[in-house]
Structures are given as C-alpha cells and as structure tokens.
N, C-alpha and C positions, 0 to 999 in steps of 0.2 A: 425310191422305195417301191418294192414290188407289191403285188396284191396280197400276198400272204402276210407281209409285214404290216400292211395297212389294216388287215383284218384283226390281227393279234392286238395291235396298239389301240384300235378302235374300241375293242371290248375291254381291254385291261386298263387303259389310260384316258382315252378321249371321252367316253360316255359319261353322262352325268348321273346315271342310275347306279347306285352302289350295289344293288342286288346283282346287276349284270357284271360289274367288276369282280364281285366275289365269285360268281359262277365261272367266269373266265379264269380267275386265279386257280380255282380248284381243278378245273378241267386241264389247264396247261400243266399244272404240277403233276397230275395223274398221268398225262401223256409223256412227260419227261421221265417219270419213274418206270412206265411200262416199256417204252421203246428206248432202251439204253444201248448196250453194246453187244447184245446177244444176237441170235438169229433173226429176231424181229426187226432189228435195225436195218436189215437189208431191204426192207420194204420201202425205205425212204432214202433220199440222197445223203442226208445228214441226220444224226440222232437229234431228236427234239431238244434234248438238254443243251447240246452245244449251240444249236440254232437260237434258242431262247436267250442263253447267256450272251451271245454275240449281239443279238438284237437289243436287249435291255441296256447293255453297256454302251452301244453306239447311240442310243436315243436318250441317254441319261440327261443330257443338257435340257431336255424339254420338260422335266418334272415340275419346274416352278410354275408352269402355266396350267396344271391340272391337279385334280384330286388323285393322289397317288399312293394311298395307304397300301392297296393291294399290289401295286408295282414293287414297292420295297419288300413286302412280305414274300412275294414270289421270288424276287432276286435273292434274298437271304436263303430261302429254302433250296434254290437251285445251286447256290455256292456250296452248301452242305452236301447236296447230292453229288455235285461234281467231284468233290474230294473223296467221297465214299467210292465212287467209280474209279477214281484215279488210283486209290489204294488197291483196288481189285485188278484193274487192267494195266496199271502202270502208265508209262509214257505214251502208250498206243492211242489214248483218247485225244491227245493234242492239247494245244493252248488256244483258248477262245478269245481272250481279251488281255489287255495290258493292265495288271493290277496297280502298278505304280501310277499310270496315267489316270485311272479311275479314282484312286485314293486322293490324288492331287485335286481332281475336280470336286470330290466330296468335301474336302477340307475347305476349299474356296467357297463352296456354298454354305457351309457351317459359319464361316466368317461373315458372309452376306447376311445371314439371318440374325447373328449376334448384333451386327451393326444396326439392322432394322429394329430389333428389340430394344436396343439402347436408345435409339432415336425416339421411339414411342414412349419410353420411360421418361425421357427428358422433355417430352412435349414438342419436339421438332418434327417437321415433316420431311421424310426422306423418300423421294419418288424414284430413286435409283435402285431400290432394293428388289427382292424377289416379288413376283407379280401375283402369287396366289391371293385370292381376295379375302376370304374369311379368316379369322383368328384360328378356328379349328383346323382349317386346311393347312395353315402355316405351321401350326404346332405338329400336325401329323407328318408333314414333310421333314421337319427338324428331327423328330424322333426317328423317322426312317433313315435319315442321314447318319445319325449316331449309331443306330443298329447295324447299318451296312458297313460302317467303319470298323466296328467290332468284328464282324464276320471276316473282313479282309485281313485284319490284324491277327485273328486266330488261325487262319488257314494258310495264308501265303508266307513267303520268306520273311521271318521276323526282322532280319537285318535290313531288308529293303524297307519294311514298314517303319522301323526305328528311324532310319535316315530321313524318310519323308516327314514323319511326325515331328522330328527335331527341326528340320529345315523350315517347315511350315508353322512352327510354334503352336501346334495343336493343343499341347498341355496348357500353355498360357491362355490360349483362346477359350478353352472350356472353363478353367478355374478363375482366371482374372476377369475375362470379358463376359462370362455368363453366370457361373455359380456364385461368385462374390463381386459381381459387377457394381452393385450399389456401394459397397465398401470402398473399392478402389476409385470409383467415380467421385465419391465424397472427398477422398483424400486429394485427388487431382484438382477438384474444384476449390478446396481449401487453400491450395498453393497458388492458384491462378486468379481467383475471383475475390472481390471484396466480401466482407462478412454478410452483408444483406443479400447479396446474390447467392452466396453459399447456402444460406437458410432456405431461400426459395428453391434452389436445386435439390436440397435434401428432401423437401416436401414432394417434389416431383418424382424422385427415384424411390421414395418409400413405398413398399408393397401396399397395395390397396386392400388386400384380403390376406387372411392367414393361409400358409402353405402355397402361396403363389397363385391363388384363384384370381381370375380376371374380373375387374370391375368394369362391366360393359357400359356403365353410364359415364365413364371418364375417358376423355380423349387421350390422356397420358398413360393409360393402362397398357401393360405389356401383353403380348400374346403367348409367350412361353411360360407355362405354369409348372405345377408340381410334377406332372408326368415327364415333361422335358428335363427337369432337373434330376429326377430319378434316373432317367436313361443316361444323361451326361455323367452323373456320378458313377454309375456302373461301368461306363466306358473308361473313365479316368482311373478307377480302381483297377480295372483289368490291365490297362496300359502299364501302370507303374508296378504292378505285381509281377508281370512277365518280363519286364525289361529293367535291369539295374541302371542302364543309361538314362532311361526316361524317369526313373525314380530320382536320380541325381538332379536331372533338369527340374523336376517338379519341386524338390526341396529348395533348390537354390533360387529359381526364378519365380516361384509362385508362393510356396508355403512361408518361407522366411520373410518376404516382403509383407505378407498378410500379418504375420506375427508382429512385425514392426509397427503396424497400424493399430494394433489392439493396445489400449492403455491399461496398464496394470494398476490396481488399487490395493496397496499393501496395508493401508490403515484400517482400524476397527470401525464398526458402525457404518459401513458403506452400504448405501441403499441404491441399487441400480435404477436408472431412469425407466419410467414406464409410460407407454402410450395408452394404457387402458383408460376407459371412460370411468369416472368416479361413480360409485353407486348412488342412486338417488336417495336411498335411505341412509347412506354413509356407513352401512354395515358391510365390510369387505373381508372379514375374517378375524383371526386372533392376532394380537400384537406380539411380535417376536421380540422378546427381551434380550436376545443374544444367545446363540448356540442352543436354542431349545426347539428348533424346527421339528425334530423327531417327536418331541412331546406334543407340539401343536397338531401334528399329523395324527397322532394317536387319539388325541382329544376329539378331533373332528370325526374320526371313525366311531368312537364311543358315542358321540352325540347323535349318531343316526340310530342308536338303539333306543326305542321309546322309553323303556323303564329308566335307563340312565339319564336320558334327557329330562324326563319328568322330575326325577329326584334332584338333578343339578339345578333346574330352574326353580325348584321349591326350597332350595337352601336359604337359610337366614344369614344375611351378611351384615346386618346391623345398619345398613344404609337406607335412608328413607326412599320409598318407591318414587319413581319418576315415570309414570305411564305415558306411553306414546302409541300412536296408531301404527300398526305394522300388519300389512296384508289383511286388513279388516278386523284386527283384534287389538286389544289393549295389552301392551307388553312393557315390562319394566325395562327402561332404557339402560339401567345399570347392569343388567344381565347380558346385554348385547355387546359389551366391550371386553 
C-alpha cells in the first residue's frame, strides 16, 4: 500500500471520528467529480474516479473491522458517476474492477451477517462472524452491503448479476434467512426438536420489540432491525422486478415454501392469537359480534366527539348501575363493555 492509499483509507475508514470520515467522503466525491476525463485529468496520472473505485474494491475485505458507513456511501456514489462518465466517454475510461468478483464477496458477507444475526436470535455465541463491535456498526455495514448490491445489479451486465445471484442463492438468503427467518426457523425446529425445546426456541426468536427494534437488555436480541429489513426488502423487490429468472426463483424457492407454512383457518369465529398484554382495567375495546368491525371502528371515531360520548354514556339502558373506579372517577361498568 502506498502513502496515497494509506492517507485515503485513514480518513475514510480507519479513523474513529465520524466527522472526519464525513469530510473525507465529501472531499473525495468532489475530487472525483471535478477531475474526470477532461483536460483537468492531465494534471494527474489517473483520474481520481478510477483510482478511488480501484482502491475501494481492492480493500473491500477490510470493512468488517471498521465503521464504514461513509465507505459504502462513497462507493455507491462513485459507481453512479462511473456509469455517467462511461455513457459520455464510452469505452475510453476503461474497467477498474471486476464486478462479478466484488458481488461475490458482498453476497458472502451478507450471508455472514445473516448467520450472526440468527445466532444472536437463538442465544448461541458465534465467534466466527463479522468482527464489527457494536450493533449499530454491524447494522450499518449490512445496509451498506445491501445498497452496494443494488448499485451493481442496476448498473452492470444484468445477465452476469442474475447468474451470480442465482448461484449464490441471494434471493433465498434475503427472504428465508433474514426477512422471514423466524418463521422458517420455527418450522425447522418443529421438525427436528421435541415440543418443549421448540417452545423455548420460539421464545428466543420472537422479536423483542415492534418493528425490529433491538432490546439492549437481552443477550438474545438481534442487531438487524427495521432499517435493515427495509433495505433488504427494497433490494429483493428490485431484483425480482428486473429479472423474470429471479422472479421465478423467488416464487418457487421462497414464496411457495412460506405459503406452505402458513396455516389457513377457514372456519367462522376464528380469533388470531395475540401476545398483547391484557389491560389492567380489562377494558380493551368493543366486542366484535361478527362482521361488524367497520361499525366498531365508526363507533370509536364517534366516541371521540365529546357531545356524542356524553349522550351515549347518559343513555338509560335499564340495567342497575355498577360503579367502578376508572382513572380516578366512578364509571358505570356496564357502559364499558
């Protein structure tokens, strides 16, 4: 590594100060846009755009050891700029890295992070996974990997990307091992473990918070949350929309197996199970008598109108009052059901 490489990576990747990394990203991006392939580029041996793309691709294997949000953002911006320049100058700008090799490395790292995330969800310790220390750093790297995959798929030869995505099972990796990992893990546990162990496993893989928020107090919480899932969903959607082959793979290997795991309830009066904590006052809403949910919703909206609420609660129903304490007031219990 020469002194120029060391200087760039020290500011963009190695330093612990995020402000410095942000400044380096902005400065390097501006330099790549300014000195492109016009007369200014004669001032340097190689246009900064090509130099930076080559440097970032060759040092890609180091990202797990550092905070690299800015690394990925700059990499994605440079790929966009590269193809803008390529459309203007054609083949004259040359090829700076092997997209197939880079995409293969990215997919392998996505698999590593999915494995680590699943091991944390199940409560096992996996010391062979990526080495970024904090959950925030790990999620930032995962999102960067997803976004960089999308950039490569959008800009390079789609046939090459299709073949690699198919051979590396990226669709299955995103859908089965990440987005719906708990569902498929539950099914796998059900076929391999006794009932008591299955119940313990389900408790471990159950999300600790809504929308994938991490429960920092739990050693079994995962580090990939809602932002990671949003990024993975957008990538998956992009892959199957642009490629009929990947759509076919997705339906056959991912969606159909998921549908097979979902139990259908065709009978009447089915009440889905709920993990909600029961209200201390036991007032949890209106009772659904069957096919009247729209009426209940309207009643709840009307109930927020003071005049309507007053007249409703003042109505005589002929039932003796049964006053109970509710939020410091005496309320007729009959009116709360």
